[in-house]
Structure formats: C-alpha cells, structure tokens
N, C-alpha and C positions, 0 to 999 in steps of 0.2 A: 507433388501433391498440390492441387489448385487452391485449397483453402488456406494454406500457410505460406508465409513469406520466405523466400530464399534470400532476398536482400531488401530490407525495408527502404521505401522511398519517402522522401519528404513531400507530404501532401499539402501542408499548409504551414504558415508561419505561426509560432506560438503567440498567444494574445498578450504576453508580457515579455519585456526585454530579457535576454539571457542573463544568467548569473554573471556577475562581474568577473572578467578574465584577467584583471590586472593585479590580482593578489592570489596567494596560495590559499587553498581551501582551509588550511590550518589557521589562517589569519582571521577567520570569521569570529565574531563575538556577538552576544545577544543584542548589543546596542546597534549592530549593523544589520540585523535581520529586518527585512522590509515588512511594514504593516500599514495597510492603507484602506480605511473604510470605503473610500471612493472606488477602489479597485474591487472590493467585495460587492458593492452596489452594481458595478458594471457586470460582474460575473452573473449576478442573479437574473439578469435579462438575457443571458446567453443560454442556448440549449446545451445539454450534455452531449458530447460526441457519441455517435453510434458506432463505437469500436470496442472490441474485446481483445485483450492482450494476454498472452501466456508465454512462458519460456520453458525450454527443456534442453537437454544436452544435444539432442538431434531433432529431426523432423519426422520421427516415426508416428504413425497414425495412433498407436496405443503405447504411450510412453512406458507404462509399467503394467504388470499383470493385474494390479489392483485398480488401475484407472482405465480399463478397457471401455471405450466408447465415451469417456468423459469429455474430451475435446469436441467430439462429434455432437454430443448433446448440447453444448454451448451454442454451436452453430444452428442446430435443428430448431431449438425453441426461440432463437433470436435471428430469424432468417434475413431480416433487413439490416443486421449489424455486420460491419466488416470485421473479420477475424484475422489476427496475425499472431504468429508464433516466432519468437526470437530463439536462436540456438547459440551454442558455444561458438559456432563458426561465423555468425553474422552480428552478434550483439555489439562487438566493438565498432563495427562500421556504423551501426545505428547511432551510438553515442557520439562518435566523432562528427557525424552529420548534424546532430542536434545541439550538443553542448559546447561551451567555450573551452579553450585549451586547459585551463586549470582543473576543470571537472573531468574532461575526457582523458587527460593524461593520468589523473588519479584512478579513474575507472579501469582503463586498459592495463594499468600496472598491477591490479589486484589478481591474486592467484588463488585465494580461498573461495571456493564455489558459492558458499552461502552468503558471504559478505558481498560478493559481486551480484548475486541474484537479488538480494534485498535492495541494493543500491539501484540496480537496473529498474526495478518496478517503480521506485519512487521517481526516478528520472522520466520514465514513460508517462507517469501521471502528471508530472509537472509540464512537460513539453507537449504532450498530445492529449492527455486526458482520456476519458472513457472508463471502461471496466478493466481493472487488473484482477485476474483470478489465478491462483496457484494451480498447478497441473493436477493436484489431487483434490480439486473441488468439483462437485457435481451440482448443476443448477436444477432447481425444482420448479421455478416459476420464471417467466420472461422478465428481462430487465425493465421493460416498460411498466411492470406492476410493482416495482420495488418502492416507489415513492407514492405515498397517498396523495390524492388530488389536492388536498388543502395545502400541501407543502411544495408542489411542483414549481411554483414561481418564486420560491424563497430559498430552496436548498441548492447549494453549490458543491457540496461534498457529502457523500453518504458512507457511513462507517458502521461497523457492528461491534459487539462486545464478545471477546473470546473467553475471558474468565471473569467471574464475579465472586469476590471474596467477602461479600456482604459486610461492608464497612470495616474490614480488616485489611492491613497492608498486603498488597499482592506479592511483595518481595521486600526483604529487610532493608534494602537501600532505597526503596520507593515509598512515597506516602500515599500512592493511589490505591484504591480498593478494587478497581477494575483494570483489566488489561484489554485494550482495544485491539481488534484483529486487523492485521495488515495483509492477510492472504486473500481477501476480497475487498476491493474498494472501488467506488464510483466517484469520479472527480471531473470537474471542469478544468481545462488546462490553465496553468498559471495561478492556481489557488494559493493564497498566502500561507496557509497552513502547510501545504506540501512544499512550498518554497522554503519555509523555515526548516522543515524536516530535512530537505536536501542539504542545506547549508550546515545543519548540525551534524548530519551523518558524514559529510565531507570532512568537517573538522575532526570528528571522532576517528575516522579512518586515517587521517593524516597523523594523529597522535599515536594511534595503535601501530601503524607501520614504522613510525620513528622509534618506537620502543622495542621492536622485534629484534631478536637475535636469530641468526640462521638456524633452522631446525626447530624453532619454537612452534608449538601447536596452539592454535587459537582455541580458547576455552569456550564452553557453553555460555558462561556469564559474559564473556567479552562479546560474543555474537549478540546476545540479547540486549546489551547496553550500547553496542556500537552501531548496529544496523537493524536490530530486531524489534520485537513488539514493545520493549521497554522505552526505547528512544522514540518510537512511533507514538506511544501513549503520551509521553512527556511533551512532545511537540504539539500534539492535538490539544492537550489540556492547556498549554500555553496560549494556543489560538483562541480557545473558548474564553479564557481570561481576558484577552485583548478585545474580544467581541462584546462581552457582557459586563466586564468590570468585576466579575465575581470569580473567586478562586474555586475551581472545580477539582474535586478529589476523587470522584467516582461514586461517592456516597449517594449523590443525587440520581445515580443510575442504578442503584441497588434494586435487584429484582424487577427490572424494567419490563413492562408487559405490552407496551405499544410504542411505536416510533415517537421520538421526541426531538423537536427542532430546538437546537441551542445555537443562537446566532444564525449562521448560514449553514450549520452542520447538522444533518439529520442522523441521529443515533438510533440504531435499530436494536431491538431486544436480542438477547443472547442466542435464542434459537433461530433467528433470521439468517445469520451467516455462520453460526457455530453449532448447528444441530449435530448431535452425536447419538449413535445408537444407545450409548449408556449416558445417563445423566440429563436427558432432555426433559423438558416440561410440556412439550406439545407433541402429538403424533406427527409422523413424517408427512402425512397428507394435509396437515393444517396449512392454511393459507399464509400463516406467519413464517413458515419455513421456506426460505428463498434459496439457500445454498447449503449443501452438506459438505463437510470437510472431513477427509479421511485421516489427516495428520500422519502421513507416511513418514515424514521427518527423516529422510534418508541421510541427511547431513549430520545427524547427532553422533554417529559412530566415530567420526573423526574429530570430535570436539569434546574433550574430557570435561568433567565437572557436573 
C-alpha cells in the first residue's frame, strides 16, 4: 500500500540529543528530567512537522469494521502531509533506529500490546513530532486549521481534554480534575514535556516489569498509571508548572470553551479532540470539532480492573 510505511526510514535528525543511554530507564528521577526555557524558545520558531502517524497490528487499509475509511480520511483532508503507519512487524525497527539502547531495549522487550503502543507514540512524538492519531480517530477538519492564527507562532504542543470532572478528582489517586487525551496529539520534535513523559514512562515500565511474576496480567489501573492518560496528564501538568510557575490541577480548564495557550502548550476544548455522539456540547458540524474518537478500546478485555 503506497500510503503506509513497510519500514520507516530516518528522514532527519531529532532537534534534541537522544535520551541518555548510559543509564537504565529505571534510574530516571524528577531531578534528572531536562527543562530548558531556551529550548522551548527555540521550538517556538520551528514549524510543526507535516507528518501523520498511526499504528496497527498490520497494514490493512481498514483496520477494523468500525474504522472503515478512517486512515484514508486522514490522508484525504491533509494531502500535503506525509502519512506513515507502523505495524507489529516494523515498530521495533523504527525504535532501534531512533532511540538509544536503554530505551530501545526496554521497548523491544515489551510484550503487552497496549503498553507498547502507548510508549511507541510518545517516542514518535519525541523523535519525529507531527500528529499522532489513534487508529479509531476520524478527522473532521484539516490539521492546518487546528491552531488559531494568534497562537501559531507561540504553540509548540497541542493537546485536548478527554474527560472533565468539573473541579472534582478524575481518579482517587490523582488530584487533577481533567484527563488530557493522548490519542491525538500535535507536537514539535524534542518538546520538553514529551521528553519528560518518555523518561517517566520508561521508569514506570522498568518498575512494572521488575515486579512481574510469570503469568501476571497487567491491570487496567496499571496501564492507566504506567503508560496511559494518567501519566500523560501528570507529565503535562508538570510541564505547565515549569513554564508558568503556577500549579495546574485542571480546574482552570473546567468547561473550556475555546483554545487556551498555557506556556507553549495549546489546550483545546473537550469537543475538539474528544467529541462523542453521547455527551457532546457542540454539533458534529461545529468548527470546534476537529477529531472524533470512537473509543474502541480493544485492549480492555485483557486488562482486568
């Protein structure tokens, strides 16, 4: 299939040095996570890569009966963007080419599909940037329209809100009242928030794997806190604190009705990336609705809890 990759090639060098390969991912600590205002200033002057990334177990045109034409629609409404899909057969090759040994060895050792898929798309965003979109997302508007004109020279990362608990904790172990969505993200390569996220996920995975006993099933909560939306939300909130000096809990995003730039991160309203047939606040045709998410969640069956 000409639109998808069978073996991803290295097209350019990342704008930032690779994660350190002289230590185990489990050795990462918050004090070691890089944070550089100068780095963010440099990113703001760089364009977003015109790339769309997806993954699936194989390279079929229509990955599931519920996602017929979804990948095609991403290409159709973004004709000038390069589209690449990684598969079970070639994702290890991509990571070995991009990442240092400590990260690539960890990635290729993973056997749980959802843990590996989550880690994959964070690494793609770190090393190549562009748009990551889960296979069960359907684009409504071109990527070129996602960022309002007044923010185009200031935003280096674009995220959406998946859940808004309206100033109530999203999860008993979290203080945040919103859950940020990681199934659609637009990023410039080397973004410090994504860098922090990758190191935290690597550390989490190392600890989880060290605690495993043969035959243990990875639980739903372990996925959410190890690689899923909870760790994604925590890492992004930490970046916003670093950028603004203000603790962000999600309360400031409650019932967000228009894009808001916080530091160099553009936060979109819930309906922009998380529009659902049930529970939406805007009609599907509204210009605020950028991406529709089906939430197929095929991974849930094998992860109790």
